VEXMIKE-910055 format. One record per residue (C-alpha): residue number from 1; chain; x negated, y negated, z; residue in three letters. Coordinates in steps of 0.05 Angstrom, whole numbers, plus 32768, in hexadecimal, padded with zeros to 4 digits. Each point is the difference from the previous one (the first is absolute). Example, Ala and Ser with C-alpha at 12.3 -4.5 7.8 and 13.67 -1.06 7.14 Angstrom:
2
PT   nr  kette     x     y     z  rest
PT    1      A  7F0A  805A  809C   Ala
PT    2      A  7FE5  7FBB  7FF3   Ser
END
This chain:
162
PT   nr  kette     x     y     z  rest
PT    1      A  8000  8000  8000   Met
PT    2      A  7FE6  7FBC  7FEC   Ile
PT    3      A  8002  7FCC  8037   Glu
PT    4      A  8003  7FB6  7FF4   Arg
PT    5      A  7FF1  7FCB  8033   Thr
PT    6      A  801B  7FBA  7FF8   Trp
PT    7      A  7FCA  7FCC  8008   Pro
PT    8      A  7FFA  7FDD  8043   Asn
PT    9      A  8037  7FCB  8003   Ser
PT   10      A  7FD5  7FD5  802D   Arg
PT   11      A  7FC3  8004  7FD3   Ala
PT   12      A  7FCD  7FC9  8007   Thr
PT   13      A  7FCA  801A  7FD2   Asp
PT   14      A  8011  7FF4  7FB7   Glu
PT   15      A  7FD0  8035  7FE5   Ser
PT   16      A  8018  8036  802F   Val
PT   17      A  8048  7FEF  7FEF   Leu
PT   18      A  7FF2  8003  7FB5   Ala
PT   19      A  7FE1  8045  8006   Trp
PT   20      A  8039  8018  802D   Glu
PT   21      A  8033  7FEB  7FCC   Phe
PT   22      A  7FD9  8022  7FC9   Leu
PT   23      A  7FFD  8040  802A   Asp
PT   24      A  804B  7FFB  800B   Phe
PT   25      A  800C  7FFA  7FB5   Leu
PT   26      A  7FD0  8038  7FF0   Arg
PT   27      A  8024  802F  8030   Asn
PT   28      A  8043  7FEB  7FE4   Thr
PT   29      A  7FE8  8012  7FBA   Ala
PT   30      A  7FEA  8044  8018   Val
PT   31      A  8042  800B  8024   Met
PT   32      A  8025  7FF2  7FBF   Lys
PT   33      A  7FD9  8036  7FDA   Val
PT   34      A  7FF8  8033  8038   Asp
PT   35      A  8033  8038  7FFC   Gly
PT   36      A  8010  7FF7  7FB6   Leu
PT   37      A  7FF8  803C  7FD3   Thr
PT   38      A  7FD0  7FF7  7FC6   Arg
PT   39      A  803C  7FFE  7FD1   Asp
PT   40      A  8020  7FC9  8029   Gln
PT   41      A  7FBF  7FDA  8005   Ala
PT   42      A  7FF3  8000  7FB5   Val
PT   43      A  8046  7FEE  7FEC   Ala
PT   44      A  8005  7FBF  7FDA   Ala
PT   45      A  8049  7FEC  800B   Pro
PT   46      A  7FFB  7FBA  7FE2   Ile
PT   47      A  8003  8007  7FB5   Ala
PT   48      A  7FDD  7FBF  7FF1   Thr
PT   49      A  7FC5  8013  802F   Ser
PT   50      A  7FEA  8046  7FEC   Pro
PT   51      A  7FC2  7FFE  802C   Lys
PT   52      A  8024  7FE7  803E   Leu
PT   53      A  7FFF  8040  802A   Thr
PT   54      A  7FF3  8009  804A   Ala
PT   55      A  7FBF  8023  7FF0   Leu
PT   56      A  7FED  7FCB  7FCD   Gly
PT   57      A  800B  7FC9  8033   Val
PT   58      A  7FD6  8024  8034   Leu
PT   59      A  7FC9  800F  7FCE   Lys
PT   60      A  7FFF  7FB7  7FEC   His
PT   61      A  7FFA  7FEC  8049   Leu
PT   62      A  7FC3  802D  8006   Val
PT   63      A  7FE0  7FD9  7FC7   Ala
PT   64      A  8015  7FBD  801F   Val
PT   65      A  7FDF  8012  8042   Glu
PT   66      A  7FC2  801C  7FDE   Arg
PT   67      A  7FF4  7FC3  7FD5   Tyr
PT   68      A  8015  7FC6  802C   Trp
PT   69      A  7FEC  8017  8045   Leu
PT   70      A  7FC7  8031  7FF0   Gly
PT   71      A  7FDE  7FE5  7FC2   Ile
PT   72      A  8011  7FB5  7FFA   Ala
PT   73      A  8007  7FF5  804A   Gly
PT   74      A  7FCD  802B  8024   Ala
PT   75      A  7FD1  800D  7FC5   Gly
PT   76      A  8002  804B  8006   Leu
PT   77      A  7FE1  8027  7FC8   Asp
PT   78      A  803F  8025  7FEA   Leu
PT   79      A  801A  800D  7FBA   Pro
PT   80      A  803B  7FD5  7FED   Ser
PT   81      A  8041  8026  7FF3   Leu
PT   82      A  8017  7FCA  7FD0   Trp
PT   83      A  7FD0  800E  7FC7   Glu
PT   84      A  8026  7FFA  7FBF   Gly
PT   85      A  8039  7FDA  7FE1   Ser
PT   86      A  803A  8004  800C   Pro
PT   87      A  7FF6  800A  804B   Asp
PT   88      A  7FF6  804C  8008   Pro
PT   89      A  800E  8000  804B   Ser
PT   90      A  804A  800F  7FF2   Trp
PT   91      A  7FF0  803E  7FD6   Asp
PT   92      A  800D  8042  8022   Leu
PT   93      A  7FDD  8043  7FF7   Thr
PT   94      A  8019  8045  8010   Asp
PT   95      A  7FD4  7FFF  803F   Asp
PT   96      A  8023  7FC2  801C   Asp
PT   97      A  8030  8014  8038   Thr
PT   98      A  801E  7FDA  803A   Pro
PT   99      A  7FCD  8022  802E   Glu
PT  100      A  7FC3  7FF2  7FD5   Ser
PT  101      A  8010  7FB7  7FF4   Leu
PT  102      A  8012  7FF3  8049   Ile
PT  103      A  7FBB  801D  8011   Glu
PT  104      A  7FDE  7FD6  7FCB   Ala
PT  105      A  8023  7FC1  8018   Tyr
PT  106      A  7FEC  800D  8048   Gln
PT  107      A  7FB8  800C  7FEA   Glu
PT  108      A  8000  7FBA  7FE3   Glu
PT  109      A  8015  7FE4  8043   Trp
PT  110      A  7FC0  801C  801C   Ala
PT  111      A  7FD8  7FDC  7FCA   His
PT  112      A  8022  7FBF  8012   Ala
PT  113      A  7FE5  8003  8046   Glu
PT  114      A  7FBF  7FE1  7FE5   Ala
PT  115      A  8027  7FC1  7FF0   Leu
PT  116      A  801D  7FFA  8046   Lys
PT  117      A  7FBB  7FEE  8019   Lys
PT  118      A  8003  7FBE  7FDB   His
PT  119      A  8020  7FBF  8015   Ser
PT  120      A  803C  7FE9  7FD7   Pro
PT  121      A  7FD7  7FC3  7FEC   Asp
PT  122      A  7FC7  802A  7FE4   Asp
PT  123      A  7FF7  8005  7FB5   Asn
PT  124      A  8011  8044  7FE5   Ala
PT  125      A  7FC9  802A  7FE1   Ala
PT  126      A  8014  7FEA  7FBA   Asn
PT  127      A  7FF7  7FB8  8018   Asp
PT  128      A  803F  7FEA  7FDB   Lys
PT  129      A  8031  8004  803B   Phe
PT  130      A  8000  7FFB  804B   Thr
PT  131      A  800F  803D  802A   Val
PT  132      A  8040  7FDD  8016   Arg
PT  133      A  8017  7FF9  7FB7   Trp
PT  134      A  7FF1  8049  7FF0   Ile
PT  135      A  8025  8019  803E   Leu
PT  136      A  803C  7FD4  7FF1   Ala
PT  137      A  8000  8017  7FB8   His
PT  138      A  7FFE  804A  8012   Val
PT  139      A  8037  7FF6  8034   Ala
PT  140      A  802E  7FDD  7FCE   Gln
PT  141      A  7FF3  8034  7FCB   Glu
PT  142      A  800C  8039  8031   Thr
PT  143      A  8041  7FDF  8019   Ala
PT  144      A  8019  7FF8  7FB9   Arg
PT  145      A  7FF3  8049  7FF0   His
PT  146      A  801F  8017  8042   Val
PT  147      A  8040  7FDF  7FE6   Gly
PT  148      A  7FFA  802B  7FC1   His
PT  149      A  7FF6  803D  802C   Leu
PT  150      A  803F  7FEE  8028   Asp
PT  151      A  8029  8003  7FC0   Leu
PT  152      A  7FDD  803E  7FE5   Leu
PT  153      A  800A  8026  8041   Arg
PT  154      A  8049  7FEF  8003   Glu
PT  155      A  800A  8016  7FB7   Leu
PT  156      A  7FD8  8040  800D   Ala
PT  157      A  8024  801B  803D   Asp
PT  158      A  802D  7FCA  801D   Gly
PT  159      A  7FD2  7FEE  8039   Gln
PT  160      A  8005  7FB7  8013   Thr
PT  161      A  7FE3  7FD6  8037   Gly
PT  162      A  7FC2  7FD9  800E   Glu
END
């Protein structure tokens, strides 16, 4: 069972609060995929968005975390999962399952720990953004895709709720 913890409502440290909200969103994304069968998780119920699947969203979030927090943010020597055009992070393989992509997503969280050591005011490794900007960007992207997962989960098995 995935457990989420709401961030401290009396938070006084902006950086800690930002990471807590990202953790909350990450766990929400996992909860939305956990328990789906592979068939449910690869279903693309929105005709105009054939790559919008629960697994596709989660695989894309793996790539988001890898690039923004690991590579651009912390400067880790990791291969990008976005090589190619159009963005291949939405493409699924036969090996992609809810379990495998949840595991891959959680592995990226461990990579992101390197960025937590930096102040929000620090320049990111790519020197184009601050750590604050990257963290805010990843949080907004994750939140947007959690909204997609809300809809996809409801269409897959009727489960609703935050």
